[in-house]
C-alpha positions as CSV (number, residue, x, y, z in Angstrom):
1,M,9.2,-22.5,4.8
2,E,8.1,-18.9,5.7
3,K,5.5,-17.5,3.3
4,P,6.5,-14.4,1.1
5,G,3.7,-12.4,2.7
6,S,5.1,-13.1,6.2
7,I,8.6,-12.1,5.1
8,L,7.3,-8.8,3.7
9,R,5.3,-8.1,6.9
10,R,8.3,-8.9,9.1
11,T,10.6,-6.7,6.9
12,A,8.1,-3.8,6.9
13,G,7.8,-4.0,10.7
14,A,11.6,-4.0,11.1
15,L,12.0,-1.0,8.8
16,A,9.2,0.8,10.6
17,L,11.0,0.3,13.9
18,A,14.2,1.5,12.4
19,A,12.4,4.6,11.2
20,V,11.0,5.3,14.6
21,A,14.4,5.1,16.2
22,A,16.4,6.9,13.6
23,C,14.5,10.2,13.1
24,P,15.8,13.0,15.4
25,A,13.6,15.6,13.7
26,A,11.1,16.2,11.0
27,R,10.8,18.9,8.4
28,A,8.0,19.2,5.9
29,E,10.3,19.6,2.9
30,E,12.6,16.6,3.7
31,L,12.1,13.4,5.5
32,P,14.8,11.0,6.8
33,A,15.9,8.2,4.5
34,A,14.9,5.6,7.1
35,T,11.4,7.0,7.3
36,L,11.0,6.9,3.5
37,Q,12.3,3.3,3.4
38,A,9.8,2.3,6.0
39,V,7.0,4.1,4.0
40,R,7.9,2.0,0.9
41,A,8.0,-1.2,3.0
42,I,4.6,-0.6,4.6
43,A,2.8,0.4,1.4
44,G,4.6,-2.2,-0.6
45,D,3.6,-5.0,1.8
46,A,0.0,-4.0,1.7
47,A,-0.1,-3.7,-2.1
48,A,1.6,-7.1,-2.5
49,A,-1.3,-8.6,-0.5
50,L,-3.8,-7.3,-3.1
51,A,-1.8,-8.1,-6.2
52,P,-1.8,-11.4,-8.1
53,A,1.2,-13.6,-7.5
54,G,4.3,-12.7,-9.5
55,L,3.7,-9.0,-9.9
56,R,6.3,-6.4,-8.9
57,V,5.3,-3.6,-6.5
58,E,7.0,-0.2,-6.6
59,V,6.2,2.6,-4.1
60,V,7.1,6.2,-5.0
61,P,6.8,8.5,-2.0
62,G,5.7,12.0,-2.7
63,T,6.4,15.1,-0.6
64,L,4.7,16.8,2.3
65,D,3.1,20.2,1.9
66,P,6.1,22.6,2.3
67,R,3.8,25.0,4.2
68,L,3.6,22.6,7.1
69,K,5.5,23.7,10.2
70,L,6.3,20.5,12.1
71,A,7.8,20.6,15.5
72,P,11.0,18.6,16.1
73,C,10.3,15.0,16.6
74,P,12.6,12.3,18.1
75,R,10.6,9.4,16.6
76,I,8.5,9.4,13.4
77,E,6.2,6.4,13.0
78,P,4.9,5.5,9.6
79,Y,1.5,3.7,9.4
80,L,-1.2,2.8,6.9
81,P,-4.4,4.7,7.7
82,P,-7.5,2.6,8.1
83,G,-9.5,2.3,4.9
84,V,-6.7,3.3,2.6
85,R,-6.2,1.0,-0.4
86,P,-2.5,1.1,-1.3
87,W,-3.1,0.9,-5.1
88,G,-2.3,3.8,-7.4
89,R,-2.5,7.1,-5.6
90,A,-2.6,6.6,-1.9
91,R,-1.2,8.0,1.4
92,V,0.8,6.8,4.4
93,G,0.4,8.3,7.8
94,L,3.3,9.8,9.8
95,R,2.9,10.5,13.5
96,C,5.4,11.9,15.9
97,Q,6.0,9.9,19.0
98,G,7.8,11.3,22.1
99,G,8.0,14.9,20.8
100,A,6.8,18.0,22.5
101,V,4.0,18.1,19.9
102,A,2.3,14.9,18.9
103,W,1.6,15.8,15.3
104,N,0.1,13.5,12.6
105,V,0.4,14.1,8.9
106,Y,-0.2,12.2,5.7
107,L,2.5,11.6,3.0
108,P,1.2,11.0,-0.6
109,V,2.5,7.9,-2.3
110,T,2.1,6.4,-5.7
111,V,1.9,2.6,-5.7
112,K,2.7,0.9,-9.0
113,V,2.1,-2.8,-9.6
114,W,4.0,-4.1,-12.6
115,G,2.9,-7.1,-14.5
116,P,2.0,-8.5,-18.0
117,G,-0.7,-6.8,-20.1
118,V,-1.7,-6.1,-23.7
119,V,-0.2,-2.9,-25.2
120,A,-0.6,-1.3,-28.6
121,V,2.3,-1.8,-30.9
122,S,1.7,1.6,-32.5
123,A,-0.8,4.5,-32.0
124,L,-4.4,3.3,-32.7
125,A,-7.4,5.5,-33.4
126,Q,-10.9,5.2,-31.8
127,G,-13.0,2.8,-33.9
128,T,-10.1,0.6,-35.0
129,V,-11.1,-3.1,-35.3
130,L,-8.3,-4.8,-33.6
131,A,-6.0,-7.4,-35.2
132,P,-3.4,-9.5,-33.3
133,D,-0.5,-7.9,-35.1
134,Q,-1.5,-4.5,-33.7
135,L,-1.0,-5.7,-30.1
136,T,1.7,-7.3,-28.0
137,L,2.3,-8.2,-24.3
138,G,4.4,-5.8,-22.2
139,Q,5.0,-4.8,-18.6
140,V,2.2,-2.4,-17.5
141,D,1.1,-0.8,-14.3
142,W,-1.9,-2.7,-13.1
143,A,-2.6,0.0,-10.5
144,A,-2.8,2.9,-12.9
145,E,-6.5,2.4,-13.5
146,A,-9.5,1.0,-11.7
147,T,-9.8,-2.0,-14.0
148,P,-6.8,-4.4,-14.6
149,P,-5.2,-4.6,-18.0
150,L,-6.2,-7.3,-20.5
151,A,-3.7,-10.1,-20.8
152,A,-4.7,-12.2,-23.9
153,V,-3.9,-10.8,-27.4
154,E,-5.7,-13.4,-29.4
155,A,-9.0,-12.8,-27.5
156,L,-9.1,-9.2,-28.6
157,A,-9.2,-9.9,-32.4
158,G,-12.2,-8.3,-33.9
159,R,-12.9,-6.0,-31.0
160,T,-13.4,-2.3,-31.6
161,L,-11.5,0.5,-29.7
162,A,-13.7,2.9,-27.8
163,R,-10.9,5.6,-27.6
164,N,-7.6,6.5,-29.1
165,L,-4.6,4.4,-27.8
166,A,-1.0,5.6,-27.8
167,A,1.9,3.3,-28.7
168,G,2.8,1.2,-25.8
169,E,-0.3,2.1,-23.8
170,S,-2.1,-0.8,-22.0
171,L,-5.5,-2.0,-23.1
172,R,-8.3,-2.4,-20.5
173,V,-12.0,-3.5,-20.7
174,D,-13.2,0.1,-20.7
175,D,-11.1,0.8,-23.8
176,L,-13.3,-1.5,-25.9
177,K,-16.6,-0.9,-27.4
178,A,-19.3,-3.1,-25.8
179,R,-20.5,-5.9,-28.0
180,E,-24.2,-6.3,-28.9
181,W,-24.9,-9.9,-28.5
182,F,-28.5,-9.8,-29.8
183,A,-31.3,-7.3,-30.7
184,A,-34.7,-6.8,-29.0
185,G,-37.1,-9.4,-30.3
186,D,-34.4,-12.0,-30.9
187,A,-34.8,-15.6,-29.5
188,V,-32.3,-16.2,-26.7
189,H,-31.1,-19.0,-24.5
190,I,-31.7,-18.2,-20.8
191,V,-29.5,-19.9,-18.1
192,A,-30.9,-19.2,-14.6
193,R,-28.9,-20.1,-11.6
194,G,-29.9,-20.2,-7.9
195,N,-28.6,-21.6,-4.7
196,G,-27.3,-25.0,-5.8
197,F,-29.2,-25.3,-9.0
198,A,-29.3,-24.2,-12.6
199,V,-32.0,-24.4,-15.3
200,S,-32.1,-23.3,-18.9
201,T,-35.0,-22.4,-21.2
202,R,-35.7,-20.5,-24.4
203,G,-37.1,-17.0,-24.4
204,E,-37.3,-13.6,-26.2
205,A,-35.2,-10.6,-25.6
206,L,-37.2,-7.5,-24.7
207,T,-34.3,-5.1,-24.9
208,R,-30.9,-5.1,-26.8
209,G,-28.3,-7.4,-25.4
210,I,-25.3,-5.1,-24.9
211,E,-22.3,-6.5,-23.1
212,G,-22.1,-5.5,-19.5
213,R,-25.7,-4.0,-19.3
214,P,-28.8,-5.7,-17.8
215,V,-31.3,-7.0,-20.3
216,R,-35.0,-8.0,-19.9
217,V,-36.2,-11.3,-21.3
218,R,-39.5,-13.1,-21.5
219,T,-39.5,-16.9,-20.9
220,E,-41.6,-19.3,-22.9
221,A,-43.9,-19.5,-19.8
222,G,-44.4,-15.7,-20.0
223,R,-42.2,-14.8,-17.0
224,I,-40.2,-11.5,-17.3
225,L,-36.6,-11.8,-16.0
226,T,-33.6,-9.5,-15.9
227,G,-30.1,-10.9,-16.6
228,L,-26.8,-10.2,-18.3
229,P,-26.0,-11.0,-21.9
230,T,-22.8,-13.2,-21.8
231,A,-22.5,-14.5,-25.4
232,E,-24.3,-14.4,-28.7
233,G,-28.0,-15.2,-28.0
234,R,-27.3,-16.1,-24.3
235,V,-28.6,-14.5,-21.1
236,D,-27.4,-15.4,-17.6
237,V,-30.0,-14.8,-14.8
238,T,-29.3,-15.1,-11.0
239,L,-32.4,-16.1,-9.0
């Protein structure tokens, strides 16, 4: 059985060829339907390769700058520029093949990736301590922000909002106030991992253990290490 990714790539390639053959001319303010269809296929195929399985990709083409004066073109070829990540706001290249002027322009696109995520049932203010009945699962755009949406309602109980949240808005890690797992001077459990081994020991926190921020600890043997606080009274260190 042919894999979905292969089908998408084959479809995108066919649409791109159709766009190349079906575009007698190009104007900045309007592009042929076949070209736009090929743009959606190329960007959608690339986005699907980045998205978790089961998510739905939607590509919304923008418009070219109306001030552009493009020479007539018998064949417009859409392509994904090197280094462009088709996620959120992106762009697709359009180049003229076989025309009197070999122009190359970039069409802005918005790539949306729809999947499950936690959303607010009603508007919530910054500082709210979350309860399960304030949240629900909904379909959200994973590509709208740099970090993916959170997907487990129960795990968010007791967490504190770091900003205001509108009704229906998705919740992401950056929207939560970082937890303080321990204070400076507290006893901590240190788990150190290296290439193929792991050891644990007791120690003392030299700085506050704030979620997501490096913390310095002193082992019982007096060695100073830097790690990440991962739970109450726990520090993970990579050696």
